[in-house]
Backbone and ligand atoms as CSV (ligand in chain L), in Angstrom:
chain,resi,resn,atom,element,x,y,z
A,1,MET,N,N,20.744,99.674,-49.767
A,1,MET,CA,C,20.848,100.448,-48.526
A,1,MET,C,C,21.693,101.693,-48.800
A,2,SER,N,N,21.205,102.840,-48.414
A,2,SER,CA,C,21.985,104.055,-48.609
A,2,SER,C,C,21.750,105.008,-47.447
A,3,ASP,N,N,22.637,105.967,-47.370
A,3,ASP,CA,C,22.581,106.950,-46.297
A,3,ASP,C,C,22.477,108.326,-46.963
A,4,SER,N,N,21.389,109.034,-46.713
A,4,SER,CA,C,21.153,110.289,-47.429
A,4,SER,C,C,22.162,111.367,-47.064
A,5,ALA,N,N,22.903,111.184,-45.962
A,5,ALA,CA,C,23.906,112.182,-45.576
A,5,ALA,C,C,25.283,111.879,-46.170
A,6,CYS,N,N,25.410,110.735,-46.821
A,6,CYS,CA,C,26.722,110.278,-47.286
A,6,CYS,C,C,26.971,110.767,-48.720
A,7,SER,N,N,28.089,111.458,-48.946
A,7,SER,CA,C,28.363,112.015,-50.274
A,7,SER,C,C,28.557,110.912,-51.314
A,8,CYS,N,N,29.091,109.766,-50.907
A,8,CYS,CA,C,29.245,108.654,-51.859
A,8,CYS,C,C,27.881,108.103,-52.252
A,9,CYS,N,N,26.986,107.910,-51.271
A,9,CYS,CA,C,25.635,107.419,-51.575
A,9,CYS,C,C,24.905,108.400,-52.492
A,10,LYS,N,N,25.096,109.696,-52.241
A,10,LYS,CA,C,24.449,110.708,-53.087
A,10,LYS,C,C,24.941,110.610,-54.527
A,11,SER,N,N,26.242,110.394,-54.682
A,11,SER,CA,C,26.822,110.291,-56.017
A,11,SER,C,C,26.302,109.050,-56.741
A,12,VAL,N,N,26.201,107.939,-56.017
A,12,VAL,CA,C,25.682,106.688,-56.599
A,12,VAL,C,C,24.221,106.879,-57.009
A,13,ALA,N,N,23.425,107.512,-56.132
A,13,ALA,CA,C,22.002,107.722,-56.431
A,13,ALA,C,C,21.827,108.648,-57.631
A,14,ALA,N,N,22.638,109.710,-57.699
A,14,ALA,CA,C,22.547,110.639,-58.837
A,14,ALA,C,C,22.920,109.930,-60.133
A,15,ALA,N,N,23.911,109.054,-60.067
A,15,ALA,CA,C,24.307,108.291,-61.257
A,15,ALA,C,C,23.155,107.395,-61.712
A,16,ALA,N,N,22.489,106.771,-60.750
A,16,ALA,CA,C,21.376,105.867,-61.081
A,16,ALA,C,C,20.219,106.627,-61.728
A,17,ARG,N,N,20.074,107.914,-61.365
A,17,ARG,CA,C,19.014,108.749,-61.951
A,17,ARG,C,C,19.447,109.397,-63.262
A,18,GLY,N,N,20.706,109.176,-63.677
A,18,GLY,CA,C,21.216,109.818,-64.887
A,18,GLY,C,C,21.521,111.283,-64.678
A,19,GLU,N,N,21.789,111.669,-63.417
A,19,GLU,CA,C,21.989,113.089,-63.093
A,19,GLU,C,C,23.351,113.368,-62.480
A,20,ASN,N,N,24.314,112.498,-62.738
A,20,ASN,CA,C,25.652,112.707,-62.168
A,20,ASN,C,C,26.616,113.107,-63.283
A,21,ALA,N,N,26.936,114.410,-63.335
A,21,ALA,CA,C,27.809,114.923,-64.397
A,21,ALA,C,C,29.206,114.311,-64.322
A,22,ARG,N,N,29.563,113.788,-63.153
A,22,ARG,CA,C,30.905,113.235,-62.964
A,22,ARG,C,C,31.018,111.788,-63.434
A,23,LEU,N,N,29.890,111.163,-63.737
A,23,LEU,CA,C,29.909,109.728,-64.030
A,23,LEU,C,C,30.656,109.410,-65.326
A,24,ILE,N,N,31.617,108.500,-65.217
A,24,ILE,CA,C,32.308,107.969,-66.390
A,24,ILE,C,C,31.638,106.655,-66.799
A,25,HIS,N,N,31.467,105.770,-65.802
A,25,HIS,CA,C,30.923,104.454,-66.120
A,25,HIS,C,C,30.336,103.817,-64.860
A,26,THR,N,N,29.283,103.028,-65.064
A,26,THR,CA,C,28.726,102.232,-63.974
A,26,THR,C,C,29.167,100.785,-64.173
A,27,PHE,N,N,30.008,100.310,-63.267
A,27,PHE,CA,C,30.434,98.912,-63.269
A,27,PHE,C,C,29.425,98.096,-62.449
A,28,GLU,N,N,29.643,96.769,-62.399
A,28,GLU,CA,C,28.750,95.919,-61.601
A,28,GLU,C,C,28.761,96.323,-60.124
A,29,HIS,N,N,29.956,96.617,-59.592
A,29,HIS,CA,C,30.067,96.888,-58.153
A,29,HIS,C,C,30.252,98.362,-57.802
A,30,CYS,N,N,30.760,99.118,-58.738
A,30,CYS,CA,C,31.159,100.503,-58.441
A,30,CYS,C,C,30.724,101.451,-59.550
A,31,ILE,N,N,30.705,102.736,-59.196
A,31,ILE,CA,C,30.667,103.757,-60.239
A,31,ILE,C,C,32.049,104.384,-60.312
A,32,TRP,N,N,32.426,104.779,-61.517
A,32,TRP,CA,C,33.710,105.448,-61.758
A,32,TRP,C,C,33.384,106.894,-62.101
A,33,ILE,N,N,33.924,107.818,-61.346
A,33,ILE,CA,C,33.568,109.231,-61.522
A,33,ILE,C,C,34.820,110.106,-61.611
A,34,VAL,N,N,34.654,111.246,-62.261
A,34,VAL,CA,C,35.710,112.251,-62.338
A,34,VAL,C,C,35.892,112.865,-60.956
A,35,GLY,N,N,37.137,113.104,-60.560
A,35,GLY,CA,C,37.406,113.748,-59.280
A,35,GLY,C,C,36.938,115.192,-59.286
A,36,GLN,N,N,36.919,115.798,-58.106
A,36,GLN,CA,C,36.399,117.166,-58.001
A,36,GLN,C,C,37.394,118.214,-58.483
A,37,HIS,N,N,38.650,117.853,-58.570
A,37,HIS,CA,C,39.663,118.837,-58.959
A,37,HIS,C,C,40.601,118.261,-60.008
A,38,GLY,N,N,41.294,119.186,-60.662
A,38,GLY,CA,C,42.245,118.774,-61.686
A,38,GLY,C,C,43.677,119.005,-61.253
A,39,PHE,N,N,43.899,119.036,-59.954
A,39,PHE,CA,C,45.278,119.258,-59.469
A,39,PHE,C,C,46.196,118.171,-60.008
A,40,HIS,N,N,45.711,116.926,-59.974
A,40,HIS,CA,C,46.408,115.819,-60.637
A,40,HIS,C,C,45.596,115.506,-61.894
A,41,ARG,N,N,46.143,115.830,-63.049
A,41,ARG,CA,C,45.402,115.643,-64.297
A,41,ARG,C,C,44.958,114.182,-64.416
A,42,GLY,N,N,43.653,113.980,-64.614
A,42,GLY,CA,C,43.129,112.628,-64.753
A,42,GLY,C,C,42.728,111.970,-63.444
A,43,TYR,N,N,42.621,112.765,-62.379
A,43,TYR,CA,C,42.224,112.226,-61.068
A,43,TYR,C,C,40.763,111.772,-61.123
A,44,THR,N,N,40.523,110.535,-60.735
A,44,THR,CA,C,39.168,109.983,-60.717
A,44,THR,C,C,38.932,109.236,-59.406
A,45,MET,N,N,37.699,108.809,-59.223
A,45,MET,CA,C,37.341,108.022,-58.036
A,45,MET,C,C,36.497,106.822,-58.446
A,46,LEU,N,N,36.662,105.743,-57.710
A,46,LEU,CA,C,35.825,104.562,-57.869
A,46,LEU,C,C,35.036,104.408,-56.571
A,47,VAL,N,N,33.708,104.415,-56.675
A,47,VAL,CA,C,32.849,104.420,-55.492
A,47,VAL,C,C,31.990,103.159,-55.486
A,48,TYR,N,N,32.066,102.401,-54.414
A,48,TYR,CA,C,31.247,101.202,-54.281
A,48,TYR,C,C,29.772,101.594,-54.263
A,49,ARG,N,N,28.937,100.781,-54.922
A,49,ARG,CA,C,27.538,101.178,-55.120
A,49,ARG,C,C,26.662,100.967,-53.891
A,50,GLY,N,N,27.149,100.266,-52.900
A,50,GLY,CA,C,26.374,100.065,-51.676
A,50,GLY,C,C,27.012,100.786,-50.500
A,51,GLN,N,N,26.213,100.995,-49.466
A,51,GLN,CA,C,26.748,101.661,-48.276
A,51,GLN,C,C,27.441,100.619,-47.397
A,52,VAL,N,N,28.724,100.427,-47.651
A,52,VAL,CA,C,29.538,99.514,-46.852
A,52,VAL,C,C,30.780,100.290,-46.428
A,53,LYS,N,N,31.157,100.126,-45.176
A,53,LYS,CA,C,32.216,100.955,-44.605
A,53,LYS,C,C,33.622,100.485,-44.988
A,54,ASP,N,N,33.849,99.167,-44.905
A,54,ASP,CA,C,35.219,98.678,-45.079
A,54,ASP,C,C,35.307,97.519,-46.067
A,55,LEU,N,N,36.439,97.453,-46.762
A,55,LEU,CA,C,36.648,96.442,-47.808
A,55,LEU,C,C,36.524,95.011,-47.279
A,56,HIS,N,N,36.996,94.776,-46.059
A,56,HIS,CA,C,36.989,93.404,-45.540
A,56,HIS,C,C,35.576,92.892,-45.253
A,57,GLU,N,N,34.603,93.810,-45.246
A,57,GLU,CA,C,33.218,93.396,-44.998
A,57,GLU,C,C,32.575,92.768,-46.232
A,58,LEU,N,N,33.173,92.998,-47.398
A,58,LEU,CA,C,32.614,92.458,-48.638
A,58,LEU,C,C,32.942,90.976,-48.766
A,59,SER,N,N,32.111,90.252,-49.524
A,59,SER,CA,C,32.439,88.852,-49.799
A,59,SER,C,C,33.698,88.806,-50.672
A,60,ARG,N,N,34.350,87.657,-50.673
A,60,ARG,CA,C,35.573,87.534,-51.487
A,60,ARG,C,C,35.287,87.738,-52.966
A,61,ASP,N,N,34.144,87.246,-53.428
A,61,ASP,CA,C,33.800,87.434,-54.839
A,61,ASP,C,C,33.654,88.911,-55.173
A,62,VAL,N,N,33.003,89.651,-54.296
A,62,VAL,CA,C,32.825,91.084,-54.547
A,62,VAL,C,C,34.169,91.807,-54.442
A,63,GLN,N,N,35.011,91.401,-53.494
A,63,GLN,CA,C,36.353,92.000,-53.396
A,63,GLN,C,C,37.113,91.818,-54.710
A,64,ARG,N,N,37.042,90.620,-55.258
A,64,ARG,CA,C,37.737,90.349,-56.531
A,64,ARG,C,C,37.151,91.200,-57.649
A,65,GLY,N,N,35.824,91.254,-57.706
A,65,GLY,CA,C,35.172,92.030,-58.751
A,65,GLY,C,C,35.508,93.511,-58.641
A,66,LEU,N,N,35.517,94.021,-57.421
A,66,LEU,CA,C,35.856,95.422,-57.183
A,66,LEU,C,C,37.304,95.693,-57.617
A,67,PHE,N,N,38.198,94.753,-57.308
A,67,PHE,CA,C,39.600,94.963,-57.680
A,67,PHE,C,C,39.766,94.984,-59.202
A,68,GLU,N,N,39.029,94.117,-59.887
A,68,GLU,CA,C,39.088,94.137,-61.360
A,68,GLU,C,C,38.612,95.483,-61.894
A,69,GLU,N,N,37.562,96.016,-61.305
A,69,GLU,CA,C,37.054,97.324,-61.737
A,69,GLU,C,C,38.077,98.420,-61.448
A,70,LEU,N,N,38.716,98.332,-60.290
A,70,LEU,CA,C,39.759,99.305,-59.939
A,70,LEU,C,C,40.906,99.247,-60.945
A,71,MET,N,N,41.290,98.034,-61.333
A,71,MET,CA,C,42.387,97.895,-62.280
A,71,MET,C,C,41.988,98.360,-63.678
A,72,THR,N,N,40.752,98.128,-64.057
A,72,THR,CA,C,40.288,98.612,-65.365
A,72,THR,C,C,40.330,100.140,-65.400
A,73,ALA,N,N,39.775,100.768,-64.375
A,73,ALA,CA,C,39.768,102.231,-64.327
A,73,ALA,C,C,41.204,102.775,-64.325
A,74,THR,N,N,42.069,102.144,-63.559
A,74,THR,CA,C,43.454,102.597,-63.455
A,74,THR,C,C,44.180,102.450,-64.792
A,75,ARG,N,N,43.996,101.293,-65.433
A,75,ARG,CA,C,44.672,101.048,-66.712
A,75,ARG,C,C,44.215,102.051,-67.774
A,76,VAL,N,N,42.913,102.287,-67.837
A,76,VAL,CA,C,42.383,103.210,-68.846
A,76,VAL,C,C,42.918,104.623,-68.605
A,77,ALA,N,N,42.910,105.062,-67.346
A,77,ALA,CA,C,43.421,106.407,-67.036
A,77,ALA,C,C,44.917,106.495,-67.331
A,78,ALA,N,N,45.658,105.440,-67.000
A,78,ALA,CA,C,47.108,105.454,-67.229
A,78,ALA,C,C,47.423,105.482,-68.726
A,79,GLN,N,N,46.663,104.725,-69.510
A,79,GLN,CA,C,46.897,104.726,-70.959
A,79,GLN,C,C,46.589,106.089,-71.548
A,80,LEU,N,N,45.555,106.727,-71.033
A,80,LEU,CA,C,45.140,108.022,-71.583
A,80,LEU,C,C,46.091,109.143,-71.169
A,81,TYR,N,N,46.448,109.185,-69.886
A,81,TYR,CA,C,47.203,110.339,-69.376
A,81,TYR,C,C,48.705,110.129,-69.325
A,82,GLN,N,N,49.151,108.875,-69.480
A,82,GLN,CA,C,50.590,108.580,-69.518
A,82,GLN,C,C,51.348,109.201,-68.340
A,83,PRO,N,N,50.901,108.942,-67.110
A,83,PRO,CA,C,51.593,109.512,-65.952
A,83,PRO,C,C,52.905,108.787,-65.676
A,84,TRP,N,N,53.661,109.378,-64.775
A,84,TRP,CA,C,54.878,108.721,-64.284
A,84,TRP,C,C,54.508,107.510,-63.421
A,85,LYS,N,N,53.402,107.629,-62.643
A,85,LYS,CA,C,53.021,106.625,-61.655
A,85,LYS,C,C,51.547,106.807,-61.325
A,86,MET,N,N,50.875,105.707,-61.007
A,86,MET,CA,C,49.494,105.791,-60.518
A,86,MET,C,C,49.488,105.558,-59.003
A,87,ASN,N,N,48.750,106.388,-58.287
A,87,ASN,CA,C,48.586,106.221,-56.834
A,87,ASN,C,C,47.120,105.914,-56.533
A,88,HIS,N,N,46.916,105.057,-55.533
A,88,HIS,CA,C,45.562,104.750,-55.072
A,88,HIS,C,C,45.472,105.089,-53.592
A,89,SER,N,N,44.340,105.608,-53.180
A,89,SER,CA,C,44.147,105.719,-51.737
A,89,SER,C,C,42.696,105.388,-51.399
A,90,SER,N,N,42.541,104.690,-50.294
A,90,SER,CA,C,41.221,104.304,-49.816
A,90,SER,C,C,41.277,104.312,-48.295
A,91,TYR,N,N,40.695,105.350,-47.688
A,91,TYR,CA,C,40.681,105.446,-46.225
A,91,TYR,C,C,39.253,105.376,-45.699
A,92,GLY,N,N,38.428,106.324,-46.130
A,92,GLY,CA,C,37.049,106.323,-45.656
A,92,GLY,C,C,36.897,106.805,-44.234
A,93,ASN,N,N,37.886,107.541,-43.741
A,93,ASN,CA,C,37.764,108.077,-42.380
A,93,ASN,C,C,36.787,109.247,-42.334
A,94,VAL,N,N,36.801,110.050,-43.403
A,94,VAL,CA,C,35.903,111.201,-43.469
A,94,VAL,C,C,34.540,110.769,-44.013
A,95,VAL,N,N,34.552,109.981,-45.070
A,95,VAL,CA,C,33.320,109.444,-45.659
A,95,VAL,C,C,33.401,107.918,-45.547
A,96,PRO,N,N,32.753,107.334,-44.537
A,96,PRO,CA,C,32.896,105.888,-44.284
A,96,PRO,C,C,32.065,105.034,-45.233
A,97,HIS,N,N,32.449,105.083,-46.490
A,97,HIS,CA,C,31.773,104.365,-47.582
A,97,HIS,C,C,32.900,103.959,-48.527
A,98,ILE,N,N,32.995,102.697,-48.870
A,98,ILE,CA,C,34.136,102.218,-49.668
A,98,ILE,C,C,34.287,103.028,-50.955
A,99,HIS,N,N,35.449,103.639,-51.111
A,99,HIS,CA,C,35.781,104.359,-52.336
A,99,HIS,C,C,37.289,104.457,-52.476
A,100,TRP,N,N,37.724,104.587,-53.709
A,100,TRP,CA,C,39.147,104.729,-54.005
A,100,TRP,C,C,39.373,106.048,-54.708
A,101,HIS,N,N,40.454,106.712,-54.360
A,101,HIS,CA,C,40.943,107.855,-55.118
A,101,HIS,C,C,42.049,107.329,-56.033
A,102,ILE,N,N,41.961,107.652,-57.305
A,102,ILE,CA,C,42.939,107.179,-58.288
A,102,ILE,C,C,43.663,108.407,-58.839
A,103,PHE,N,N,44.914,108.562,-58.413
A,103,PHE,CA,C,45.687,109.772,-58.741
A,103,PHE,C,C,46.802,109.452,-59.731
A,104,PRO,N,N,46.757,109.972,-60.941
A,104,PRO,CA,C,47.956,109.937,-61.777
A,104,PRO,C,C,48.972,110.930,-61.204
A,105,ARG,N,N,50.237,110.534,-61.182
A,105,ARG,CA,C,51.302,111.429,-60.714
A,105,ARG,C,C,52.276,111.660,-61.861
A,106,TYR,N,N,52.834,112.835,-61.894
A,106,TYR,CA,C,53.623,113.252,-63.048
A,106,TYR,C,C,55.043,113.652,-62.656
A,107,MET,N,N,55.935,113.488,-63.625
A,107,MET,CA,C,57.351,113.795,-63.389
A,107,MET,C,C,57.569,115.260,-63.025
A,108,ASP,N,N,56.692,116.139,-63.520
A,108,ASP,CA,C,56.911,117.565,-63.250
A,108,ASP,C,C,56.406,117.993,-61.870
A,109,ASP,N,N,55.905,117.042,-61.084
A,109,ASP,CA,C,55.507,117.339,-59.707
A,109,ASP,C,C,56.733,117.166,-58.811
A,110,PRO,N,N,57.256,118.253,-58.268
A,110,PRO,CA,C,58.479,118.128,-57.458
A,110,PRO,C,C,58.263,117.311,-56.184
A,111,ASP,N,N,57.008,117.136,-55.810
A,111,ASP,CA,C,56.691,116.359,-54.599
A,111,ASP,C,C,56.144,114.974,-54.942
A,112,ARG,N,N,56.486,114.468,-56.111
A,112,ARG,CA,C,55.880,113.207,-56.567
A,112,ARG,C,C,56.266,112.007,-55.706
A,113,LEU,N,N,57.352,112.107,-54.928
A,113,LEU,CA,C,57.725,110.983,-54.061
A,113,LEU,C,C,56.863,110.928,-52.804
A,114,ALA,N,N,56.117,111.985,-52.557
A,114,ALA,CA,C,55.226,112.025,-51.389
A,114,ALA,C,C,53.814,111.577,-51.786
A,115,HIS,N,N,52.984,111.288,-50.802
A,115,HIS,CA,C,51.591,110.917,-51.058
A,115,HIS,C,C,50.843,112.115,-51.652
A,116,PRO,N,N,49.769,111.836,-52.419
A,116,PRO,CA,C,49.106,112.943,-53.130
A,116,PRO,C,C,48.417,113.956,-52.229
A,117,TRP,N,N,48.076,113.581,-51.003
A,117,TRP,CA,C,47.339,114.494,-50.127
A,117,TRP,C,C,48.226,115.616,-49.600
A,118,ILE,N,N,49.517,115.541,-49.887
A,118,ILE,CA,C,50.424,116.601,-49.419
A,118,ILE,C,C,49.990,117.967,-49.963
A,119,HIS,N,N,49.283,117.964,-51.097
A,119,HIS,CA,C,48.834,119.215,-51.707
A,119,HIS,C,C,47.340,119.478,-51.494
A,120,ALA,N,N,46.731,118.790,-50.543
A,120,ALA,CA,C,45.275,118.885,-50.373
A,120,ALA,C,C,44.799,120.324,-50.184
A,121,ASP,N,N,45.618,121.153,-49.554
A,121,ASP,CA,C,45.206,122.545,-49.319
A,121,ASP,C,C,45.155,123.348,-50.617
A,122,ARG,N,N,45.721,122.803,-51.694
A,122,ARG,CA,C,45.711,123.512,-52.984
A,122,ARG,C,C,44.766,122.873,-54.001
A,123,PHE,N,N,44.134,121.764,-53.663
A,123,PHE,CA,C,43.241,121.087,-54.615
A,123,PHE,C,C,42.152,122.041,-55.110
A,124,GLY,N,N,41.601,122.839,-54.166
A,124,GLY,CA,C,40.490,123.725,-54.496
A,124,GLY,C,C,40.830,124.767,-55.548
A,125,GLU,N,N,42.131,125.060,-55.710
A,125,GLU,CA,C,42.553,126.019,-56.738
A,125,GLU,C,C,42.280,125.472,-58.134
A,126,LYS,N,N,42.141,124.172,-58.217
A,126,LYS,CA,C,41.986,123.518,-59.533
A,126,LYS,C,C,40.645,122.808,-59.644
A,127,ASN,N,N,39.642,123.309,-58.915
A,127,ASN,CA,C,38.316,122.688,-59.021
A,127,ASN,C,C,37.839,122.740,-60.467
A,128,LEU,N,N,37.176,121.671,-60.905
A,128,LEU,CA,C,36.716,121.568,-62.281
A,128,LEU,C,C,35.317,122.157,-62.412
A,129,SER,N,N,35.066,122.849,-63.517
A,129,SER,CA,C,33.708,123.305,-63.815
A,129,SER,C,C,32.893,122.091,-64.266
A,130,GLU,N,N,31.568,122.253,-64.309
A,130,GLU,CA,C,30.737,121.134,-64.777
A,130,GLU,C,C,31.066,120.800,-66.227
A,131,GLU,N,N,31.350,121.814,-67.025
A,131,GLU,CA,C,31.692,121.575,-68.433
A,131,GLU,C,C,32.999,120.788,-68.548
A,132,GLU,N,N,34.014,121.185,-67.769
A,132,GLU,CA,C,35.289,120.445,-67.775
A,132,GLU,C,C,35.079,119.014,-67.304
A,133,THR,N,N,34.258,118.862,-66.251
A,133,THR,CA,C,33.983,117.536,-65.700
A,133,THR,C,C,33.339,116.635,-66.745
A,134,ARG,N,N,32.319,117.166,-67.433
A,134,ARG,CA,C,31.626,116.366,-68.460
A,134,ARG,C,C,32.574,115.995,-69.598
A,135,SER,N,N,33.450,116.914,-69.954
A,135,SER,CA,C,34.393,116.653,-71.044
A,135,SER,C,C,35.381,115.535,-70.661
A,136,ILE,N,N,35.894,115.604,-69.432
A,136,ILE,CA,C,36.825,114.568,-68.965
A,136,ILE,C,C,36.107,113.221,-68.883
A,137,ALA,N,N,34.865,113.240,-68.379
A,137,ALA,CA,C,34.094,111.992,-68.268
A,137,ALA,C,C,33.895,111.367,-69.643
A,138,MET,N,N,33.604,112.196,-70.637
A,138,MET,CA,C,33.378,111.671,-71.979
A,138,MET,C,C,34.676,111.097,-72.557
A,139,THR,N,N,35.784,111.800,-72.335
A,139,THR,CA,C,37.078,111.322,-72.835
A,139,THR,C,C,37.431,109.975,-72.211
A,140,LEU,N,N,37.230,109.845,-70.907
A,140,LEU,CA,C,37.543,108.577,-70.234
A,140,LEU,C,C,36.561,107.477,-70.641
A,141,ARG,N,N,35.301,107.848,-70.856
A,141,ARG,CA,C,34.294,106.876,-71.299
A,141,ARG,C,C,34.683,106.313,-72.667
A,142,ASP,N,N,35.134,107.189,-73.559
A,142,ASP,CA,C,35.566,106.733,-74.888
A,142,ASP,C,C,36.791,105.831,-74.762
A,143,ALA,N,N,37.723,106.205,-73.885
A,143,ALA,CA,C,38.934,105.398,-73.692
A,143,ALA,C,C,38.575,104.028,-73.106
A,144,LEU,N,N,37.606,104.005,-72.205
A,144,LEU,CA,C,37.159,102.728,-71.629
A,144,LEU,C,C,36.519,101.853,-72.708
A,145,ALA,N,N,35.723,102.466,-73.574
A,145,ALA,CA,C,35.057,101.699,-74.636
A,145,ALA,C,C,36.080,101.088,-75.591
A,146,ALA,N,N,37.232,101.762,-75.730
A,146,ALA,CA,C,38.280,101.280,-76.642
A,146,ALA,C,C,39.222,100.302,-75.951
A,147,ASP,N,N,39.089,100.151,-74.632
A,147,ASP,CA,C,39.977,99.274,-73.855
A,147,ASP,C,C,39.604,97.815,-74.123
A,148,VAL,N,N,40.618,96.995,-74.299
A,148,VAL,CA,C,40.318,95.561,-74.515
A,148,VAL,C,C,41.034,94.695,-73.510
L,1,ZN,ZN,ZN,27.409,105.987,-48.479
């Protein structure tokens, strides 16, 4: 089930067609994709592959599987980018489709004690080109393949 107006569904469908430049990896329950900006170096997203609005609607088995995928993506990004802290956010108020934002946070961010959206008005200054996106996806894909 998908919704053609939903940006998460579009990303999942493009990944399934082999046409998603942001795709790092397709897990059983989610796709892992490069974020749209590089404001937080190594920012990625985990998007559930079905059109479901809220986490509590999933079966417990799927919740567990999704959490394992979230932890795998987080661990791989943390090992690669060596941030001060990893932040997760999952709201779905704007796009009501289960997804997580995975933000590495760094010591040189003077606002690191605040939530990552505090800089949302500046994210667009660091939008990634398709070439940068593909390069980051490949780097994370290699790091995932080396993860044990
Ligand atoms: Zn959707």
